[in-house]
C-alpha positions in Angstrom: -13.0 -20.5 -31.8 -10.3 -18.6 -29.9 -8.3 -18.0 -33.1 -11.4 -16.7 -34.9 -12.2 -14.3 -32.1 -8.7 -13.0 -31.8 -8.3 -12.5 -35.6 -11.6 -10.7 -36.0 -11.0 -8.7 -32.9 -7.5 -7.5 -34.0 -8.8 -6.9 -37.5 -11.3 -4.5 -36.0 -8.6 -2.8 -33.9 -10.1 -3.7 -30.6 -10.0 -2.4 -27.0 -11.8 -1.6 -23.9 -11.9 2.2 -24.0 -10.2 3.7 -21.1 -11.0 7.3 -20.9 -11.3 8.5 -17.4 -14.2 10.7 -16.3 -11.9 13.6 -16.9 -12.3 12.8 -20.6 -15.7 11.4 -21.0 -17.7 9.6 -23.6 -17.0 11.4 -26.9 -18.7 8.4 -28.5 -22.1 9.3 -27.0 -22.5 12.3 -29.2 -21.9 12.8 -32.9 -18.3 13.9 -33.6 -19.5 16.8 -35.7 -21.6 18.2 -32.8 -19.9 21.0 -30.8 -20.5 19.1 -27.6 -17.9 16.5 -28.6 -15.2 19.1 -28.8 -15.3 19.6 -25.0 -14.3 17.3 -22.2 -17.2 16.6 -19.8 -17.1 18.8 -16.7 -17.3 16.6 -13.6 -19.3 17.3 -10.4 -18.2 15.2 -7.4 -19.4 14.9 -3.8 -15.9 14.1 -2.3 -16.4 16.9 0.3 -20.0 15.7 1.1 -21.4 18.5 -1.1 -21.7 18.8 -4.9 -18.7 20.6 -6.3 -17.0 20.9 -9.6 -14.0 18.7 -9.6 -11.8 21.6 -10.6 -12.8 23.5 -7.3 -12.1 20.6 -4.9 -8.8 21.2 -3.0 -7.7 17.6 -3.1 -6.7 14.9 -5.6 -9.8 13.0 -6.9 -10.2 10.7 -9.9 -13.8 10.0 -10.9 -15.5 7.4 -13.2 -19.0 7.5 -14.6 -21.1 4.4 -15.3 -20.7 5.0 -19.1 -16.9 4.9 -18.7 -16.9 1.8 -16.5 -19.0 0.0 -19.0 -16.9 1.0 -22.0 -13.8 -0.2 -20.3 -15.4 -3.4 -19.0 -14.6 -2.5 -15.4 -16.6 -4.6 -13.0 -14.2 -4.6 -10.1 -11.2 -2.8 -8.5 -8.4 -3.7 -11.0 -9.4 -1.2 -13.7 -10.0 1.6 -11.1 -6.5 1.2 -9.7 -4.8 1.1 -13.0 -6.5 4.3 -14.1 -5.9 6.2 -10.8 -2.5 7.9 -10.4 -0.7 6.9 -7.2 -2.9 3.8 -6.5 -1.9 0.1 -6.5 -4.4 -2.7 -6.0 -2.9 -5.7 -4.2 -5.3 -8.4 -5.4 -3.9 -11.9 -5.3 -7.3 -13.4 -6.0 -11.0 -12.6 -6.1 -12.3 -11.0 -2.8 -8.8 -10.5 -1.5 -8.3 -6.7 -2.0 -6.0 -4.2 -0.4 -5.4 -0.8 -1.9 -2.2 1.2 -1.5 -2.3 5.0 -2.1 0.7 7.2 -2.3 3.1 4.5 -1.0 1.5 4.1 2.4 1.9 0.4 2.9 4.6 -1.9 4.4 3.4 -4.8 2.4 0.4 -5.7 0.1 -1.4 -7.8 2.7 -1.6 -5.9 6.0 -2.8 -8.9 8.1 -4.6 -7.8 11.3 -4.3 -4.1 10.2 -7.1 -1.8 9.2 -6.9 -1.0 5.5 -5.1 2.4 4.8 -7.7 3.1 2.1 -11.4 3.2 3.1 -13.9 1.6 0.7 -17.5 2.8 0.8 -20.6 1.7 -0.9 -22.7 4.9 -0.5 -22.3 5.5 3.3 -21.3 1.9 4.3 -17.6 1.2 4.9 -16.9 -2.3 3.6 -13.1 -2.3 4.0 -11.8 -4.2 7.1 -8.5 -5.7 7.8 -5.9 -7.4 5.6 -6.5 -11.0 6.6 -10.2 -11.0 5.9 -12.3 -11.3 2.8 -13.0 -7.9 1.2 -15.8 -8.1 -1.3 -15.1 -7.1 -4.9 -18.6 -5.5 -5.5 -20.3 -5.4 -8.9 -20.0 -2.0 -10.5 -23.2 -1.8 -12.6 -25.7 1.1 -12.4 -23.5 3.3 -10.3 -23.8 7.0 -10.4 -20.1 7.5 -10.0 -17.0 6.1 -8.5 -14.6 8.5 -6.8 -11.1 7.8 -5.7 -9.8 10.4 -3.2 -6.1 10.3 -2.6 -4.4 11.5 0.6 -5.8 11.2 4.1 -9.5 11.8 4.3 -9.9 11.4 8.1 -12.0 14.6 8.6 -14.9 13.3 6.5 -14.4 9.6 6.2 -12.9 8.5 9.6 -10.1 6.3 10.8 -10.0 3.9 7.9 -9.0 6.6 5.3 -5.4 6.9 6.4 -4.2 7.5 2.8 -7.3 7.7 0.7 -11.0 6.7 0.2 -12.8 4.9 -2.6 -16.5 5.8 -2.9 -18.9 3.7 -4.9 -22.1 5.8 -5.3 -25.2 4.0 -6.5 -27.8 5.5 -8.8 -31.1 6.5 -7.2 -34.6 5.9 -8.6 -36.0 8.4 -11.1 -39.5 9.5 -10.3 -40.0 11.2 -13.7 -39.7 8.5 -16.3 -39.4 4.8 -17.0 -35.9 3.7 -17.8 -34.0 0.4 -18.4 -30.5 -0.7 -19.2 -28.7 -4.0 -19.8 -25.3 -5.5 -20.5 -24.2 -8.9 -21.9 -20.5 -9.6 -22.1 -19.0 -12.9 -23.3 -15.3 -13.4 -23.6 -12.6 -16.0 -23.8 -9.6 -15.9 -21.4 -6.6 -17.9 -22.5 -7.4 -21.0 -24.6 -10.5 -22.5 -22.9 -11.8 -20.2 -20.1 -15.1 -18.5 -20.8 -16.2 -15.4 -19.1 -19.9 -14.4 -18.9 -21.3 -11.2 -17.4 -24.9 -10.2 -17.4 -26.5 -7.1 -15.8 -29.9 -5.5 -16.1 -31.7 -2.5 -14.6 -35.3 -1.3 -14.7 -36.6 2.0 -13.2 -40.4 2.4 -12.9 -42.2 5.5 -11.6 -45.0 4.1 -9.5 -46.6 7.5 -8.8 -45.5 10.2 -11.3 -43.1 12.7 -9.7 -43.6 11.1 -6.3 -42.6 7.5 -6.1 -40.3 5.3 -8.1 -38.8 1.8 -7.9 -35.4 0.8 -9.3 -34.3 -2.8 -9.6 -30.8 -4.2 -10.6 -29.8 -7.8 -11.1 -26.5 -9.3 -12.1 -24.8 -12.6 -12.8 -21.1 -13.4 -13.5 -19.7 -16.8 -14.4 -16.0 -16.4 -15.0 -14.1 -19.7 -15.6 -10.7 -19.7 -14.0 -7.3 -20.0 -15.7 -5.2 -21.5 -12.9 -4.7 -25.3 -12.5 -4.5 -26.7 -8.9 -2.2 -29.7 -9.0 -3.0 -30.6 -5.5 -6.8 -30.9 -6.0 -6.5 -31.9 -9.6 -8.9 -29.2 -10.8 -8.3 -27.5 -14.2 -9.1 -23.8 -14.3 -9.7 -24.0 -10.6 -10.2 -20.3 -9.8 -13.7 -20.1 -11.3 -15.8 -17.2 -10.0 -19.6 -17.1 -9.7 -21.0 -13.8 -8.6 -24.8 -13.2 -8.3 -26.9 -10.6 -6.7 -29.1 -7.5 -7.0 -30.6 -4.5 -5.3 -33.9 -2.8 -5.1 -34.4 0.9 -4.1 -37.6 2.9 -3.6 -37.6 6.7 -3.7 -40.4 8.8 -2.2 -40.5 12.5 -2.9 -42.8 13.7 -0.1 -42.5 17.3 -1.2 -40.2 19.7 -2.9 -38.1 19.6 0.3 -38.3 16.0 1.5 -37.3 12.7 -0.1 -36.9 9.3 1.4 -34.9 6.4 -0.1 -35.0 2.8 0.9 -32.4 0.4 -0.4 -31.9 -3.4 -0.1 -29.0 -5.2 -1.8 -27.4 -8.6 -1.8 -24.3 -10.0 -3.4 -22.9 -13.5 -3.2 -19.4 -13.7 -4.5 -18.1 -17.3 -4.7 -14.6 -18.0 -6.2 -14.0 -21.7 -6.2 -10.2 -21.4 -5.5 -7.4 -18.9 -5.3 -5.6 -17.4 -8.3 -2.3 -17.4 -6.5 0.3 -19.4 -8.3 3.8 -21.0 -7.8 5.9 -20.3 -10.9 8.2 -23.3 -10.0 5.3 -25.6 -11.0 4.8 -24.0 -14.4 2.7 -21.2 -15.9 -0.6 -20.6 -14.0 -0.1 -23.5 -11.7 -0.7 -23.8 -7.9 -0.7 -26.5 -5.3 -2.8 -26.8 -2.2 -4.3 -29.7 -0.3 -7.8 -28.2 -0.6 -9.1 -25.2 -2.5 -8.3 -21.8 -0.9 -11.6 -20.1 -0.5 -12.3 -16.3 -0.1 -16.0 -16.1 -0.4 -18.3 -13.3 0.7 -22.1 -12.7 1.0 -23.0 -9.1 1.7 -26.6 -8.1 2.5 -27.4 -4.4 3.1 -30.5 -2.4 4.1 -30.3 1.4 4.0 -32.7 4.2 4.7 -31.7 7.7 3.7 -33.7 10.9 4.4 -32.9 14.2 2.6 -34.6 17.4 3.7 -34.0 20.9 2.2 -34.2 23.6 4.8 -34.0 27.3 3.9 -30.3 27.7 3.3 -29.1 24.2 4.2 -29.5 20.5 3.2 -29.9 17.7 5.8 -29.0 14.1 5.1 -29.5 11.1 7.4 -28.2 7.7 6.3 -28.9 4.6 8.4 -27.4 1.2 7.3 -27.5 -2.3 8.5 -25.3 -4.9 6.8 -24.5 -8.6 7.3 -21.3 -10.0 5.8 -20.7 -13.7 5.9 -17.3 -14.8 4.6 -15.0 -17.8 4.3 -11.2 -17.5 4.6 -10.0 -21.0 3.9 -6.2 -21.2 3.3 -3.6 -24.0 3.0 -0.8 -23.2 5.4 1.4 -26.1 4.6 4.1 -23.9 3.2 5.0 -23.0 6.8 6.8 -26.4 7.0 7.7 -26.7 3.3 4.7 -29.0 2.8 6.0 -31.7 5.2 2.6 -32.1 6.9 -1.0 -31.1 6.1 -1.7 -27.8 7.8 -4.5 -25.4 6.9 -7.0 -22.9 8.3 -10.7 -22.8 7.7 -12.0 -19.5 9.1 -15.6 -18.6 8.8 -16.6 -15.1 9.8 -20.0 -13.4 10.4 -20.0 -9.6 10.6 -22.9 -7.4 11.5 -22.5 -3.7 11.1 -24.8 -0.7 12.0 -23.8 2.7 10.6 -25.6 6.0 11.2 -24.4 9.3 9.6 -26.2 12.6 9.8 -25.0 15.8 8.3 -26.2 19.3 7.5 -24.6 21.3 4.7 -25.1 24.9 3.7 -26.4 25.8 0.3 -23.8 27.1 -2.1 -23.4 30.7 -3.2 -22.6 32.6 -0.1 -19.4 33.8 1.6 -19.5 30.8 3.9 -19.9 27.1 3.0 -20.1 24.6 5.9 -20.8 21.0 6.7 -21.4 19.5 10.2 -22.2 15.9 11.0 -22.0 12.9 13.2 -21.0 9.3 12.5 -21.6 6.1 14.5 -20.5 2.6 13.8 -21.3 -0.5 15.8 -19.8 -3.8 14.5 -19.6 -7.3 15.7 -17.3 -9.8 14.0 -17.5 -13.5 14.9 -14.7 -15.7 13.6 -14.5 -19.5 14.0 -10.9 -20.6 13.5 -10.7 -24.3 12.5 -7.1 -25.5 12.0 -7.0 -28.7 9.9 -4.8 -31.6 9.1 -6.1 -34.2 6.6 -8.2 -37.4 7.3 -6.1 -39.6 5.1 -2.8 -38.3 6.6 -4.1 -38.9 10.2 -5.1 -42.4 9.4 -1.9 -43.2 7.5 0.2 -42.0 10.4 -2.1 -43.4 13.1 -2.6 -40.0 14.7 -5.8 -40.2 16.8 -7.8 -38.3 19.4 -9.6 -35.7 17.3 -13.1 -36.3 15.9 -12.3 -35.1 12.4 -9.6 -33.3 10.5 -9.6 -30.3 12.7 -6.9 -30.5 15.4 -7.7 -27.1 16.8 -10.8 -25.0 17.1 -11.1 -21.5 18.4 -14.3 -19.5 18.6 -14.0 -15.7 19.0 -15.8 -12.5 18.4 -14.9 -8.8 18.4 -17.0 -5.8 19.2 -15.9 -2.5 17.8 -17.4 1.0 17.9 -16.7 4.4 16.4 -18.4 7.7 17.4 -17.3 10.9 15.8 -18.3 14.5 15.1 -17.0 16.3 12.0 -17.2 19.6 10.3 -15.8 21.6 7.5 -15.9 25.4 6.9 -15.0 27.4 3.8 -14.7 31.1 3.7 -14.7 32.8 0.2 -12.5 35.8 0.7 -13.2 36.7 -2.9 -14.7 34.8 -5.8 -11.1 33.7 -6.7 -9.7 33.0 -3.2 -11.1 30.8 -0.5 -9.9 29.1 2.8 -11.1 25.8 4.1 -10.7 24.1 7.5 -12.0 20.7 8.6 -12.0 18.8 11.9 -13.1 15.4 13.0 -12.9 14.2 16.6 -14.0 10.7 17.6 -13.4 7.7 19.8 -12.8 4.1 18.7 -12.7 1.0 20.8 -12.3 -2.7 20.0 -12.5 -5.7 22.3 -12.0 -9.4 21.5 -13.6 -12.3 23.3 -12.9 -16.1 23.2 -15.9 -18.3 23.8 -14.2 -21.7 23.7 -12.6 -24.3 21.6 -9.7 -26.8 22.0 -6.1 -27.2 21.0 -3.8 -30.2 20.6 -0.2 -31.1 20.1 -0.7 -32.1 16.4 2.0 -29.9 15.0 4.7 -31.2 17.3 3.7 -34.8 16.9 3.3 -34.6 13.2 6.7 -32.9 12.7 8.4 -35.4 14.9 6.7 -38.4 13.3 4.9 -39.4 16.5 1.7 -41.6 16.3 -1.0 -42.3 18.8 -3.6 -40.1 20.5 -3.1 -36.4 20.6 -3.3 -34.5 23.9 -6.5 -32.3 23.8 -6.6 -29.1 25.8 -9.8 -27.1 26.2 -9.7 -23.4 25.5 -11.5 -21.6 28.3 -13.6 -18.5 27.6 -11.6 -15.3 27.9 -12.0 -11.5 27.6 -9.3 -9.6 25.8 -8.0 -6.2 26.6 -10.1 -3.4 25.2 -8.2 -1.2 22.8 -9.4 2.4 22.9 -8.2 5.5 21.0 -9.4 9.0 20.4 -7.7 11.8 18.5 -8.6 14.6 16.1 -8.0 14.7 12.4 -7.8 18.0 10.7 -7.5 19.6 7.3 -6.6 23.2 6.3 -6.4 24.4 2.7 -6.2 27.6 0.7 -7.4 27.8 -2.9 -6.7 30.5 -5.5 -7.8 31.0 -9.1 -5.2 33.3 -10.7 -7.2 33.1 -13.9 -10.7 31.7 -14.5 -9.3 28.5 -16.2 -7.0 27.6 -13.3 -7.5 26.6 -9.7 -4.5 26.2 -7.4 -4.5 24.9 -3.8 -2.3 24.1 -0.8 -3.5 21.5 1.8 -2.4 20.0 5.0 -4.4 17.0 6.2 -4.0 14.3 8.8 -5.1 10.7 9.2 -4.9 7.8 11.6 -6.0 4.2 12.0 -7.8 2.4 14.8 -5.7 0.7 17.4 -5.4 -3.1 17.0 -5.8 -5.9 19.5 -3.8 -9.1 18.9 -6.1 -12.1 19.1 -3.2 -14.3 20.4 -1.8 -11.7 22.9 0.4 -13.3 25.6 0.5 -16.7 23.8 3.8 -18.5 23.6 4.8 -20.7 20.6 4.0 -24.4 20.9 6.8 -25.1 18.4 9.6 -23.2 20.1 9.1 -22.0 23.7 12.0 -19.6 23.3 10.3 -17.6 20.5 8.8 -14.3 21.3 5.5 -13.9 23.2 2.7 -12.2 21.2 2.3 -8.6 22.4 -1.0 -7.0 23.3 -1.5 -5.0 20.1 -0.7 -1.8 18.2 -1.5 1.8 18.9 -2.9 4.2 16.3 -0.4 5.4 13.8 -0.2 9.0 12.7 0.1 10.6 9.2 0.3 14.2 7.9 0.0 15.0 4.2 1.4 18.3 2.8 0.1 18.9 -0.7 0.0 21.6 -3.4 -1.9 21.2 -6.6 -3.3 22.8 -9.7 -6.4 22.0 -11.8 -6.9 23.7 -15.1 -9.4 23.7 -18.0 -8.7 25.6 -21.2 -9.7 26.1 -24.8 -13.5 25.9 -24.1 -13.0 22.6 -22.3 -10.8 20.9 -25.0 -7.8 20.6 -22.6 -7.8 19.7 -18.9 -4.9 19.0 -16.6 -4.5 18.2 -12.9 -1.2 18.2 -11.0 -0.4 17.4 -7.3 2.8 17.4 -5.3 2.8 15.8 -1.9 5.0 15.1 1.1 3.7 12.6 3.7 5.2 12.1 7.2 4.0 8.7 8.7 5.0 7.8 12.2 4.3 5.1 14.9 3.6 2.9 11.9 1.3 -0.1 12.4 3.0 -3.2 10.9 2.2 -6.8 10.5 4.8 -9.1 12.1 5.1 -12.9 12.2 6.5 -15.1 14.8 9.2 -17.2 13.2 8.5 -20.6 14.6 4.8 -20.9 13.8 4.0 -17.9 11.5 1.4 -16.5 14.0 0.6 -13.0 12.9 0.4 -10.0 15.2 0.4 -6.2 15.0 2.8 -3.8 16.5 4.2 -0.3 15.9 7.6 0.9 14.6 9.4 4.2 13.8 8.5 6.4 10.9 8.5 6.7 7.1 8.3 9.5 4.5 6.5 9.4 1.1 6.9 12.1 -1.5 5.6 12.2 -5.0 4.0 13.8 -8.0 0.6 12.9 -9.6 -0.6 14.2 -13.0 -3.7 13.8 -15.3 -3.9 15.4 -18.7 -6.8 15.0 -21.3 -7.3 16.8 -24.6 -9.5 16.9 -27.6 -7.1 18.1 -30.3 -9.5 17.6 -33.2 -13.2 16.8 -33.3 -13.9 13.2 -32.2 -10.3 12.5 -31.0 -9.6 12.3 -27.2 -6.2 11.6 -25.9 -4.9 11.5 -22.3 -2.0 10.7 -20.0 -1.9 10.2 -16.3 0.7 8.9 -13.9 2.6 9.3 -10.6 6.2 9.3 -9.3 6.6 8.2 -5.7 9.5 7.6 -3.3 8.4 6.1 0.1 11.0 4.9 2.6 11.6 4.1 6.3 13.2 7.1 7.9 13.3 6.2 11.6 13.8 2.8 13.2 15.2 1.5 16.5 17.1 -1.7 16.7 14.3 -3.4 18.7 11.7 -2.3 16.1 13.9 -3.6 13.3 14.3 -7.0 15.0 10.5 -7.5 15.5 9.4 -6.2 12.1 12.1 -7.2 9.7 12.4 -3.5 8.5 15.7 -1.8 7.8 16.4 1.9 7.8 16.0 3.3 4.3 13.9 0.3 3.1 11.4 1.1 0.3 7.7 0.8 1.1 5.5 -1.4 -1.0 4.7 0.9 -4.0 6.2 1.5 -7.4 8.4 4.5 -8.1 6.4 5.1 -11.3 3.1 4.1 -12.7 0.9 5.6 -15.4 -1.4 5.1 -18.4 -2.0 6.7 -21.8 -5.0 6.4 -24.0 -6.5 7.5 -27.3 -10.0 7.1 -28.6 -11.6 8.3 -31.8 -15.3 8.7 -32.4 -16.6 8.9 -36.0 -19.8 8.6 -38.1 -20.3 5.1 -39.5 -23.6 6.2 -41.0 -25.7 9.3 -40.4 -27.4 7.5 -37.5 -24.6 5.2 -36.3 -21.5 6.1 -34.4 -18.2 4.2 -34.3 -15.5 4.4 -31.7 -12.0 2.9 -31.6 -9.7 3.1 -28.6 -6.4 2.0 -27.2 -5.0 2.1 -23.7 -1.6 1.5 -22.4 -0.9 1.0 -18.6 2.4 0.6 -16.9 3.1 -0.3 -13.2 6.7 -0.4 -11.9 8.0 -3.1 -9.7 8.0 -2.7 -5.9 9.0 -4.8 -2.8 6.6 -7.3 -1.3 7.6 -6.5 2.3 10.4 -5.6 4.6 13.7 -7.5 3.7 14.6 -9.1 7.0 13.1 -12.0 9.0 11.1 -10.7 12.0 13.1 -11.8 15.1 16.2 -12.5 13.0 17.3 -9.0 11.8 20.5 -10.2 10.2 18.7 -12.8 8.0 17.3 -12.0 4.6 13.6 -12.9 4.5 13.1 -15.8 2.1 9.7 -14.5 1.1 11.1 -11.1 0.2 10.9 -10.2 -3.4 10.0 -7.6 -6.0 6.9 -7.7 -8.3 7.5 -7.4 -12.0 7.4 -4.1 -13.8 4.6 -4.8 -16.2 2.6 -3.3 -19.1 -1.0 -3.8 -20.0 -2.5 -2.9 -23.4 -6.3 -3.0 -24.0 -8.1 -2.2 -27.3 -11.7 -2.0 -28.4 -13.9 -1.1 -31.4 -17.6 -0.3 -30.9 -20.6 0.9 -32.9 -23.6 2.6 -31.3 -27.1 3.3 -32.6 -29.8 4.8 -30.6 -29.5 3.1 -27.1 -27.6 0.1 -28.4 -23.8 -0.3 -28.4 -21.8 -3.3 -29.5 -18.1 -3.6 -28.6 -15.4 -6.0 -29.6 -12.4 -5.8 -27.2 -9.2 -7.5 -26.1 -7.7 -7.1 -22.6 -4.0 -7.8 -22.0 -3.3 -7.8 -25.7 0.2 -9.1 -25.4 -0.8 -11.8 -22.9 1.6 -10.5 -20.2 1.9 -13.0 -17.3 3.9 -10.6 -15.1 3.9 -11.1 -11.3 1.8 -8.3 -9.8 1.6 -9.5 -6.2 3.9 -11.5 -3.8 2.4 -12.8 -0.6 4.6 -11.8 2.3 4.1 -14.9 4.4 5.9 -18.3 4.2 2.8 -20.4 5.0 1.5 -20.1 1.4 3.2 -22.5 -1.0 1.6 -20.6 -3.9 2.4 -16.9 -3.2 2.3 -15.1 -6.5 -0.4 -13.1 -8.2 -0.3 -12.6 -11.9 -2.1 -10.6 -14.6 -5.2 -12.2 -16.1 -4.3 -13.9 -19.4 -5.3 -12.3 -22.7 -9.1 -12.0 -22.8 -11.0 -11.4 -26.1 -14.7 -10.7 -26.0 -17.9 -9.0 -27.3 -20.0 -6.7 -25.2 -23.6 -5.6 -26.0 -25.2 -2.8 -24.0 -28.6 -1.1 -24.0 -29.3 2.2 -22.4 -25.9 2.9 -21.1 
């Protein structure tokens, strides 16, 4: 069956088309029509107001639903590969950490707030590196926008180096609509992937009230064998969910939208592998689980005043997650050692803003933002029942030799504003400011510990010594500082917009959960510090965005220099791999990003995008080097070059049927997994240090479209590249390497997209 699919797919010249929203959907209109000769002009809301992409003085890449569907993008991987300057560190499902413009010391960022904020509408879903981060379904979205560079003035502390916005479609009160997608593919030799999505939009009261419902189901068999559990294709993913939104247009000025959504993402094991065991092989005592269940309720009110538009968005979300990981690699697999962490996060977010209507000398936006979040985490450290019995280790009721129950309360309150003055129609100045306060405080409610690690490593049997963990209140971490942005934009000719921008960003301070705790393995090892202060970042950028020849050619170019100081870093205590956060010196990142798209002849769209980046540590004391493992001049965790090129051709198959063939090539250079030295041993090379592979990915597709139906045959990772794309920076994992998904050949049928 696999051979038949592959032969028929290649004979049809397959691929998932990969034209970015800069070069949209030439297949949706007849190639002989004049509309197909122009690239679609994009309107984004990156500045909290609708603006042409060409007029926004920052680097933005946007994707429409049509493009996401044509490319088969249902998660973050495709977004990252098509966005210049962005790397997705994704070792497995629901384990996501973006890097933008080189601002990362490793691809994991344990205990640290992500440097790229991820939003679903107004809800921030990105958290810290060592928690599950949901990989949401991308069906029936209005648009996805990736903003590069600090976005602290409009998107807060989590947007140190960028922001990813997933904007959902709203109900349509004017007409009935529906869409659907069915996608079946074969990964490798025996791993089937199934994806099903559907949407229906129903006007309940014409021009007044409408209901929009979306449902989805994904069953993606894995391709990694776990030798420890004996499961073939262990990393199977089942993802289900849906959402329902109701839109009421009370008048020409007022509309109210209510949204409820739920997604249950359940990968059955990790996709991290150990190449020493063979291709796509891993070994763990139990499955590593990174599951997430996200439920969200939102109410949004929009009101059009005379001269200004008001928006209030109120969101409540509940996120239940599992972070189960085998830690036996800490001691080279000598003893069973794992962590089963269950977390329950409740978040309340309110944002209200007022924006002026366009067209005058002044454009302005003012607003407030409030976040209240509680995160409960139950840490259960495990051995193994069979091991305990075999070695006559007693004194604990089950396999868990340590339990710790904690919760953290965090808050953010901020006011923000942005003001633009149009000196002339061709020259305008913009200034933005955000000032807010953040706080976080951790609490321990109880638990117990034991001397299991010591006894097991020394081969001692008998009852363990159990020590109760008393309730405790941690130190409250507080921070407040402004973020600002200033820019000047100039159109020397109508087809070209140039800009210069200075923008700042910062992250929330971090409290270490184990502050003050000594090592139970080596009493002479360092004591865990209290935490890390906010880091600081300033981005200097110049850019140009052009559109020529009646929209047949577009190009974007950005040059940036970033100063990053008081850097928050993840460190690990050597004796027991306990993670903690601290601050070190400074780094600098400089680079170039470009995007080019063209329609040289009717029906043919070609494009090229990429980035060059050099990011290195520029300031470091001896004490900072010792605790972090960094060295002066060390490269940060980002490739020096990455880019993609694509071509697609739309043509008439019959007078009422369109054909489209496309090919996409993506390249990501290698980059270091972390700092090169062992924390606490600055003269010792870190055994977990390494470089990812420099890799290429080729996708192809062939599709035919008639009326609202489109059928696509495609192949992803055409040359079955198994390159290493991620290296976990910590020794406790025996399987630490993430790879590309094997060659996947499939057929996709869509309606109404």
